[in-house]
C-alpha positions as CSV (number, residue, x, y, z in Angstrom):
1,X,-0.8,-28.4,21.6
2,X,-0.7,-25.1,23.6
3,X,-3.5,-22.9,23.5
4,X,-3.1,-19.2,23.9
5,X,-6.1,-16.6,24.7
6,X,-6.8,-13.0,23.9
7,X,-9.2,-10.5,22.4
8,X,-8.4,-10.0,18.7
9,X,-6.1,-11.7,16.3
10,X,-5.0,-9.9,13.1
11,X,-3.5,-11.8,10.5
12,X,-1.0,-9.9,8.1
13,X,1.4,-7.4,9.3
14,X,1.3,-5.0,6.4
15,X,0.5,-1.2,6.8
16,X,-3.3,-2.3,7.4
17,X,-2.8,-4.9,10.2
18,X,0.0,-2.7,11.9
19,X,-1.8,0.8,11.9
20,X,-5.1,-1.4,13.6
21,X,-2.6,-2.5,16.2
22,X,-1.4,0.9,16.6
23,X,-5.0,2.2,16.9
24,X,-6.1,-0.3,19.6
25,X,-3.0,0.5,22.2
26,X,-4.8,1.7,24.3
27,X,-8.2,-0.1,24.1
28,X,-7.5,-2.6,26.8
29,X,-7.7,-4.9,24.4
30,X,-5.0,-7.6,23.7
31,X,-4.0,-8.3,20.0
32,X,-2.1,-11.4,18.7
33,X,-0.7,-10.0,15.4
34,X,0.6,-13.0,13.0
35,X,2.9,-12.8,10.1
36,X,4.5,-15.1,7.7
37,X,7.3,-12.5,7.0
38,X,10.3,-12.3,9.7
39,X,10.6,-9.8,12.2
40,X,13.7,-8.6,11.0
41,X,12.2,-7.9,7.3
42,X,9.4,-6.3,9.1
43,X,11.4,-3.9,11.0
44,X,13.5,-2.9,8.1
45,X,11.2,-3.7,4.8
46,X,13.3,-3.6,1.4
47,X,12.0,-0.9,-0.9
48,X,9.5,-2.1,-3.2
49,X,9.2,0.9,-5.5
50,X,6.0,2.3,-4.7
51,X,5.1,5.5,-3.8
52,X,1.8,6.1,-2.0
53,X,-0.1,9.4,-2.4
54,X,-1.2,10.1,1.2
55,X,-4.3,12.5,1.4
56,X,-4.1,15.4,4.1
57,X,-6.7,13.0,6.1
58,X,-4.4,10.2,5.9
59,X,-1.5,12.1,7.1
60,X,-3.5,13.0,10.7
61,X,-4.5,9.6,11.1
62,X,-0.9,8.7,11.2
63,X,0.1,11.4,13.2
64,X,-2.5,10.2,15.6
65,X,-1.1,6.6,15.5
66,X,2.2,7.8,16.1
67,X,3.5,6.6,12.6
68,X,4.3,9.8,10.7
69,X,6.9,11.3,12.9
70,X,8.7,8.0,12.5
71,X,9.0,8.6,8.6
72,X,12.2,10.0,7.5
73,X,11.6,13.5,6.5
74,X,13.6,13.5,3.3
75,X,11.3,10.9,2.2
76,X,8.2,12.8,2.3
77,X,7.5,14.7,-0.9
78,X,4.8,17.4,-1.1
79,X,2.2,17.0,-3.8
80,X,1.0,20.5,-4.6
81,X,-0.8,19.6,-8.0
82,X,-2.2,17.7,-10.1
83,X,-2.9,17.1,-13.9
84,X,-4.7,14.5,-15.7
85,X,-4.2,14.1,-19.3
86,X,-6.5,12.4,-22.0
87,X,-4.9,12.2,-25.3
88,X,-8.3,13.4,-27.0
89,X,-8.3,16.2,-24.9
90,X,-6.9,19.9,-25.5
91,X,-6.1,20.7,-22.0
92,X,-5.5,18.8,-18.7
93,X,-7.9,18.5,-16.0
94,X,-6.0,20.2,-12.8
95,X,-6.6,19.6,-9.1
96,X,-5.3,21.6,-6.5
97,X,-2.6,24.6,-6.8
98,X,-3.7,26.1,-3.6
99,X,-1.5,27.0,-0.5
100,X,-1.5,24.0,1.0
101,X,-0.1,20.2,-0.8
102,X,-3.0,18.1,-2.2
103,X,-0.8,15.6,0.1
104,X,2.4,13.7,0.4
105,X,4.0,11.0,-1.5
106,X,5.8,8.5,0.9
107,X,7.5,5.2,0.0
108,X,5.6,2.3,0.9
109,X,8.5,0.8,2.4
110,X,8.9,3.6,5.0
111,X,5.2,3.7,5.9
112,X,5.6,-0.1,6.5
113,X,8.2,0.7,8.5
114,X,6.9,3.4,10.6
115,X,3.7,1.7,11.2
116,X,5.7,-1.3,12.5
117,X,7.4,0.7,15.1
118,X,4.3,2.4,16.1
119,X,2.2,-0.6,16.8
120,X,5.6,-2.4,18.6
121,X,5.5,0.6,20.9
122,X,1.7,-0.1,22.0
123,X,0.4,-2.0,25.0
124,X,-1.1,-5.4,24.9
125,X,0.2,-6.3,21.5
126,X,2.2,-9.5,21.0
127,X,3.6,-9.9,17.6
128,X,4.4,-13.8,16.4
129,X,6.0,-13.5,13.0
130,X,7.4,-15.9,10.6
131,X,4.6,-18.2,11.2
132,X,2.2,-19.6,9.0
133,X,-1.8,-20.3,10.0
134,X,-3.1,-23.4,8.8
135,X,-6.6,-23.4,10.1
136,X,-8.9,-20.7,10.7
137,X,-12.4,-21.8,12.8
138,X,-15.2,-19.3,13.7
139,X,-18.1,-20.1,15.8
140,X,-20.7,-17.9,17.5
141,X,-18.9,-18.5,20.9
142,X,-15.4,-17.6,19.8
143,X,-13.2,-17.7,16.8
144,X,-9.6,-20.1,16.7
145,X,-6.3,-19.6,14.5
146,X,-3.9,-22.9,14.5
147,X,-0.3,-22.2,13.6
148,X,2.1,-24.7,11.5
149,X,4.1,-25.1,14.7
150,X,0.8,-26.2,16.4
151,X,0.1,-23.3,18.4
152,X,-3.8,-22.1,18.6
153,X,-4.9,-18.9,19.1
154,X,-8.7,-18.3,20.6
155,X,-10.1,-14.6,20.7
156,X,-13.5,-13.0,20.5
157,X,-12.6,-11.7,16.6
158,X,-9.9,-12.3,14.2
159,X,-9.2,-9.4,11.6
160,X,-8.1,-10.8,8.4
161,X,-5.6,-8.1,7.1
162,X,-3.6,-10.6,5.0
163,X,-4.0,-8.6,1.1
164,X,-6.1,-8.8,-1.8
165,X,-5.2,-12.6,-2.4
166,X,-6.3,-13.3,1.5
167,X,-6.0,-16.8,2.2
168,X,-8.3,-15.8,5.5
169,X,-10.6,-14.8,3.7
170,X,-10.8,-17.7,1.4
171,X,-10.9,-20.6,4.1
172,X,-14.1,-18.7,5.6
173,X,-15.9,-18.6,2.6
174,X,-16.2,-15.0,1.6
175,X,-16.7,-14.6,-2.0
176,X,-14.5,-11.9,-3.8
177,X,-15.3,-10.6,-7.4
178,X,-11.9,-10.4,-8.7
179,X,-10.8,-9.0,-12.1
180,X,-7.5,-9.0,-14.0
181,X,-7.2,-6.0,-15.9
182,X,-4.7,-8.1,-18.4
183,X,-2.1,-5.0,-17.7
184,X,1.1,-4.7,-15.6
185,X,2.6,-1.7,-14.1
186,X,6.2,-0.8,-13.7
187,X,7.1,1.5,-11.3
188,X,11.1,3.4,-11.3
189,X,12.3,6.3,-10.3
190,X,14.2,8.6,-12.7
191,X,15.8,11.9,-13.4
192,X,14.7,14.4,-15.7
193,X,15.5,17.1,-17.6
194,X,12.2,19.4,-17.2
195,X,11.6,20.3,-13.4
196,X,8.2,18.7,-11.9
197,X,7.1,21.9,-10.2
198,X,5.9,19.3,-7.3
199,X,3.3,18.4,-9.5
200,X,1.8,14.8,-10.1
201,X,0.8,13.6,-13.8
202,X,-1.5,11.1,-15.0
203,X,-2.2,10.4,-18.7
204,X,-4.5,8.3,-20.5
205,X,-3.1,7.7,-23.7
206,X,-4.0,5.0,-26.6
207,X,-2.9,1.5,-25.1
208,X,-0.6,3.4,-22.1
209,X,-1.4,4.7,-19.0
210,X,1.5,6.8,-17.6
211,X,2.0,8.4,-14.2
212,X,4.8,11.2,-13.1
213,X,4.9,11.2,-9.3
214,X,7.4,14.4,-7.7
215,X,10.1,13.5,-5.3
216,X,10.1,16.9,-4.2
217,X,13.6,16.9,-1.8
218,X,15.3,14.4,-3.9
219,X,18.7,15.7,-5.8
220,X,18.9,17.1,-8.0
221,X,16.1,19.1,-6.9
222,X,12.8,19.3,-8.7
223,X,14.0,16.9,-11.4
224,X,13.7,13.3,-9.6
225,X,10.4,11.8,-9.9
226,X,8.9,8.1,-9.8
227,X,7.6,7.2,-13.3
228,X,4.5,4.5,-13.7
229,X,4.2,2.9,-16.9
230,X,1.3,0.5,-17.6
231,X,1.0,-1.7,-20.6
232,X,-0.1,-5.2,-21.9
233,X,1.8,-7.6,-20.1
234,X,3.2,-8.7,-23.5
235,X,4.8,-5.2,-24.1
236,X,5.9,-4.9,-20.7
237,X,8.3,-8.3,-21.0
238,X,10.2,-5.9,-23.9
239,X,10.3,-2.8,-21.8
240,X,12.1,-5.0,-18.8
241,X,14.0,-6.4,-21.2
242,X,15.7,-3.1,-22.1
243,X,18.9,-1.7,-20.6
244,X,19.5,1.1,-18.2
245,X,20.3,3.4,-21.1
246,X,17.7,2.1,-23.7
247,X,15.0,2.2,-20.8
248,X,15.5,5.6,-20.3
249,X,15.1,6.9,-24.0
250,X,12.0,4.8,-24.0
251,X,10.6,6.6,-21.0
252,X,11.3,9.8,-22.7
253,X,9.7,8.5,-25.9
254,X,6.6,7.1,-24.6
255,X,6.0,10.7,-22.5
256,X,6.3,12.6,-25.6
257,X,9.5,14.6,-24.8
258,X,7.5,16.4,-21.8
259,X,10.0,15.2,-19.6
260,X,12.9,16.5,-21.8
261,X,15.7,13.8,-21.6
262,X,15.5,11.3,-18.8
263,X,18.7,9.5,-17.2
264,X,19.6,7.3,-14.0
265,X,17.0,5.0,-13.5
266,X,16.8,3.0,-10.5
267,X,15.4,-0.4,-9.6
268,X,12.4,-1.4,-12.1
269,X,9.6,-3.2,-10.1
270,X,6.7,-4.5,-12.3
271,X,3.2,-5.8,-10.8
272,X,0.6,-7.8,-12.2
273,X,-3.0,-5.6,-12.4
274,X,-5.5,-7.6,-10.5
275,X,-8.6,-5.6,-8.4
276,X,-10.5,-7.7,-5.7
277,X,-13.9,-6.7,-4.0
278,X,-15.1,-9.1,-1.2
279,X,-18.8,-9.5,-1.2
280,X,-18.8,-8.9,2.4
281,X,-16.6,-7.5,4.7
282,X,-17.5,-9.3,8.1
283,X,-18.7,-12.6,9.4
284,X,-19.3,-14.3,12.5
285,X,-16.8,-13.1,14.8
286,X,-14.3,-12.1,11.5
287,X,-13.6,-8.5,9.9
288,X,-11.5,-7.9,6.7
289,X,-9.4,-5.1,6.3
290,X,-7.4,-3.1,3.8
291,X,-6.9,-5.1,0.6
292,X,-8.5,-7.9,1.7
293,X,-11.5,-6.2,1.5
294,X,-10.9,-4.0,-1.1
295,X,-7.8,-4.2,-3.5
296,X,-8.4,-1.1,-5.5
297,X,-6.8,-0.5,-9.3
298,X,-3.5,1.5,-8.3
299,X,-4.7,4.5,-11.2
300,X,-7.0,5.8,-8.2
301,X,-4.0,5.9,-5.8
302,X,-6.1,5.6,-3.0
303,X,-6.1,2.0,-1.8
304,X,-3.8,2.4,1.5
305,X,-6.1,5.6,2.2
306,X,-9.2,3.7,2.1
307,X,-7.4,1.1,4.3
308,X,-6.6,3.8,6.9
309,X,-10.7,5.0,6.8
310,X,-11.0,0.8,7.4
311,X,-8.9,0.9,10.7
312,X,-10.4,3.8,11.9
313,X,-14.1,2.6,11.6
314,X,-12.9,-1.1,13.0
315,X,-10.9,0.4,15.9
316,X,-14.0,2.7,17.0
317,X,-16.3,-0.1,16.8
318,X,-14.1,-2.4,18.5
319,X,-13.8,-0.1,21.6
């Protein structure tokens, strides 16, 4: 059995774990990053259909982490205004519309790739990809992680960044409040007849929630968006079964004609909606980060923004 000593073990190479590794790059702390996925899939993640709404503060933090410059410019879409509709309200709530965008819409897989390459440029970081954690032990003197290949890592701190269903969190006995919303969320890029004017929509309708996220630089310019549809899981199965032409018509109908004619739908991705809130975010030689601490309902659009603030706070404390 091989034993390796380090300072910080980060379990999970999602955006939060990668950003923390980068945030510690000049701290002098040795970081071991453990991830189930292969290194190849981390270097070039596949699209998962999700667009992340980054606040201006998050963009500044990504610049500081040397990740923002690594994003493809044509995949960073300005979000200039947001409108929130309620079926029973006569006028929408309007947010923004000033000289500076509210934020930027960026595909999740592009953020993951940029964060990975920024982290890999860090000093004192060792990536161990394609591995599985089988045991986690935390004691007053040290923390230990054992992998399925028999290797053992010993550190001063373990950071659980392995998602809202974190096995690390469960292993150390941190209770979590989980809420299944009984809904499924579908995301898909479409072309629509009426221009989006760099404006996002959130629409709380009877029996469904709709969103439109503008893709400002996509072709045809001003007419390509990501649509988000939230429905009970049984209804979502019917929507998933539609062919592309019928699906485009269904999207136009559900948006009550506000998009005009809809065409050219991209790949559809469907996710169950489950929220998570850990009862505590730290334990003996352990810290939770990102969705492992708080897995938010995506209607807030602030899950990764919150995770980035956690990265900055934790990195500051560790320094």
